[in-house]
C-alpha positions as CSV (number, residue, x, y, z in Angstrom):
1,M,-39.2,-134.1,-191.3
2,A,-38.1,-134.1,-195.0
3,G,-35.6,-136.8,-196.0
4,D,-36.6,-139.3,-193.3
5,S,-39.4,-141.5,-193.4
6,Q,-41.7,-141.5,-190.6
7,W,-40.8,-145.0,-189.8
8,E,-37.0,-144.2,-189.6
9,R,-37.8,-141.0,-187.4
10,M,-39.9,-143.1,-185.0
11,V,-37.4,-145.8,-184.3
12,R,-34.4,-143.2,-183.9
13,G,-36.4,-141.5,-181.2
14,L,-37.1,-138.3,-183.3
15,E,-40.6,-136.7,-183.6
16,Y,-42.9,-138.7,-185.9
17,Y,-46.4,-138.5,-187.0
18,P,-48.2,-141.9,-186.2
19,G,-50.9,-141.1,-188.8
20,D,-48.5,-141.5,-191.7
21,P,-50.0,-143.9,-194.2
22,H,-47.0,-146.2,-194.1
23,L,-47.1,-146.4,-190.3
24,Q,-50.9,-147.0,-190.4
25,R,-50.4,-150.1,-193.0
26,L,-47.6,-151.5,-190.6
27,H,-50.0,-151.1,-187.7
28,Q,-53.0,-152.7,-189.4
29,R,-50.6,-155.5,-190.3
30,A,-49.6,-156.0,-186.7
31,L,-53.2,-155.9,-185.6
32,E,-54.2,-158.6,-188.1
33,L,-51.3,-160.8,-187.1
34,C,-52.1,-160.4,-183.4
35,L,-55.8,-161.3,-183.9
36,R,-54.6,-164.5,-185.9
37,L,-51.9,-165.4,-183.2
38,N,-54.6,-164.8,-180.4
39,S,-57.1,-167.1,-182.1
40,L,-54.6,-170.2,-182.0
41,S,-55.3,-172.6,-179.2
42,E,-52.2,-174.8,-179.8
43,R,-48.9,-173.2,-178.8
44,P,-46.4,-173.9,-179.9
45,S,-47.4,-175.3,-183.3
46,P,-45.9,-174.7,-186.7
47,E,-48.7,-172.0,-187.4
48,Y,-47.9,-170.4,-184.2
49,L,-44.2,-170.1,-184.8
50,S,-44.8,-168.9,-188.4
51,L,-47.1,-166.2,-187.2
52,C,-44.4,-165.1,-184.3
53,R,-41.7,-164.9,-187.0
54,E,-43.9,-162.9,-189.3
55,L,-45.0,-160.4,-186.6
56,L,-41.9,-159.9,-184.5
57,G,-38.4,-158.5,-185.2
58,S,-37.2,-161.8,-183.8
59,I,-38.1,-164.6,-181.4
60,G,-35.6,-167.0,-179.8
61,E,-36.2,-170.6,-179.4
62,G,-38.6,-171.8,-176.8
63,S,-40.3,-168.4,-176.4
64,V,-43.9,-168.6,-175.8
65,I,-46.5,-165.5,-176.1
66,C,-50.0,-166.3,-174.6
67,A,-53.4,-165.3,-176.1
68,N,-54.5,-161.6,-176.2
69,F,-51.1,-160.2,-177.0
70,F,-51.3,-156.8,-178.8
71,C,-48.5,-154.5,-180.2
72,D,-48.3,-151.5,-182.4
73,Y,-45.8,-152.8,-185.2
74,G,-44.3,-156.1,-183.8
75,L,-41.1,-155.5,-186.0
76,N,-39.5,-153.5,-183.2
77,I,-39.9,-156.5,-180.8
78,R,-36.9,-158.9,-180.2
79,L,-37.4,-161.9,-177.6
80,G,-34.4,-164.0,-176.6
81,A,-34.6,-167.6,-176.2
82,G,-37.0,-169.1,-173.5
83,C,-39.1,-165.9,-172.8
84,Y,-42.6,-166.5,-171.6
85,I,-45.1,-163.6,-172.2
86,N,-48.3,-164.4,-170.1
87,Y,-52.0,-163.5,-170.9
88,S,-53.2,-160.2,-172.1
89,C,-50.0,-158.2,-172.6
90,V,-49.6,-155.1,-174.6
91,F,-46.1,-154.1,-176.1
92,L,-46.3,-150.6,-177.7
93,D,-43.2,-150.8,-179.9
94,C,-42.7,-147.5,-181.5
95,A,-39.1,-147.9,-180.4
96,P,-37.4,-151.2,-179.9
97,I,-38.5,-153.6,-177.2
98,T,-35.7,-156.1,-176.5
99,L,-36.0,-158.9,-174.1
100,G,-33.1,-161.0,-173.1
101,E,-33.1,-164.8,-172.6
102,G,-35.5,-166.5,-170.1
103,V,-37.5,-163.2,-169.4
104,L,-40.8,-164.0,-167.6
105,V,-43.6,-161.3,-168.2
106,G,-46.6,-161.7,-166.1
107,P,-50.2,-161.3,-167.2
108,Q,-51.6,-157.9,-168.2
109,C,-48.2,-156.1,-168.4
110,G,-47.7,-153.2,-170.6
111,L,-44.4,-152.1,-172.2
112,Y,-44.9,-148.8,-173.5
113,T,-42.1,-146.9,-175.8
114,A,-44.4,-143.9,-177.2
115,I,-44.2,-140.6,-175.7
116,H,-47.0,-137.9,-176.1
117,P,-46.0,-134.2,-175.8
118,L,-46.9,-132.7,-172.5
119,E,-48.1,-129.5,-174.4
120,S,-51.8,-129.8,-175.6
121,E,-51.1,-128.1,-178.8
122,A,-48.4,-130.5,-179.7
123,R,-50.6,-133.4,-178.8
124,S,-53.4,-132.1,-180.9
125,R,-51.1,-132.0,-183.9
126,G,-50.6,-135.9,-183.3
127,I,-46.8,-135.7,-182.9
128,E,-44.9,-138.2,-180.8
129,T,-41.6,-139.6,-179.8
130,A,-40.5,-143.0,-178.5
131,K,-37.7,-144.4,-176.4
132,P,-36.6,-148.1,-176.4
133,I,-37.2,-150.5,-173.5
134,T,-34.7,-153.3,-172.7
135,L,-35.0,-156.2,-170.2
136,G,-32.0,-158.1,-169.4
137,D,-31.6,-161.9,-169.2
138,R,-33.8,-163.7,-166.6
139,V,-35.8,-160.6,-165.7
140,W,-39.2,-161.2,-164.1
141,L,-42.1,-158.9,-164.4
142,G,-45.1,-159.8,-161.9
143,G,-48.5,-159.5,-163.0
144,G,-49.8,-156.0,-164.1
145,V,-46.5,-154.3,-164.2
146,T,-46.1,-151.1,-166.5
147,V,-42.9,-150.2,-168.0
148,L,-42.3,-146.8,-169.4
149,P,-40.4,-145.3,-172.2
150,G,-36.7,-145.5,-171.9
151,V,-36.5,-147.9,-169.3
152,E,-33.7,-150.6,-169.0
153,I,-34.0,-153.6,-166.4
154,G,-30.9,-155.2,-165.5
155,E,-30.4,-158.9,-165.7
156,R,-32.1,-161.3,-163.0
157,T,-34.1,-158.4,-161.7
158,V,-37.6,-159.1,-160.3
159,V,-40.3,-156.5,-160.4
160,G,-43.3,-156.8,-158.1
161,A,-46.9,-157.3,-159.3
162,G,-48.7,-153.9,-160.1
163,S,-45.5,-151.8,-160.2
164,V,-44.9,-148.8,-162.5
165,V,-41.5,-148.8,-163.8
166,T,-40.6,-145.1,-164.5
167,R,-36.7,-145.4,-164.3
168,S,-34.3,-147.9,-165.2
169,L,-33.4,-150.6,-162.6
170,P,-30.0,-152.2,-161.8
171,A,-29.2,-156.0,-162.3
172,G,-30.0,-158.5,-159.3
173,V,-32.6,-156.6,-157.4
174,L,-36.1,-156.8,-156.2
175,A,-38.1,-153.7,-157.0
176,M,-41.8,-152.7,-156.6
177,G,-44.1,-149.9,-156.1
178,N,-45.7,-147.0,-157.9
179,P,-43.3,-145.4,-158.7
180,C,-41.0,-148.6,-158.8
181,R,-38.1,-148.5,-156.3
182,V,-35.3,-151.0,-155.4
183,V,-36.2,-152.8,-152.2
184,R,-33.3,-155.0,-151.8
185,S,-30.5,-156.9,-153.4
186,L,-31.1,-160.4,-154.8
187,E,-27.4,-161.2,-155.0
């Protein structure tokens, strides 16, 4: 691991140690910004927009994040224009999380990029990896959807409430279930 910072290793999908002091400071920063963001009653407002810009890697015009939003770092999250993140969502952004334009994320959704080792000895050492998540333009995640590391969801796809998305989904389909499967085309 010599030569690369733990941040660089993390965002590149290599093994990293989340207990690294620099990562811990970035995580604490995100927690504090999330708490401030969640305390605001007026959305959007100048303070709300300023906090979003400080927390996230980027946020497109007209995007809204409802209260009780939490993330690991924020810096790896990119929202296109016109996104709507409903109440009580968690984005664990150890790797990049990218949402296209007009993405709707229902309440209590989780987008999780972190991967813990299956071997207990490796887990006990605290080493992790991460894979990015990408949602194309105009994707809609129903309430309570979980999206796992490495998943890409094609544009215009709708994922039914309560689904667990373990694999990438093509564009323009309705998918649901645990594990999430394509039900039919929306074209």
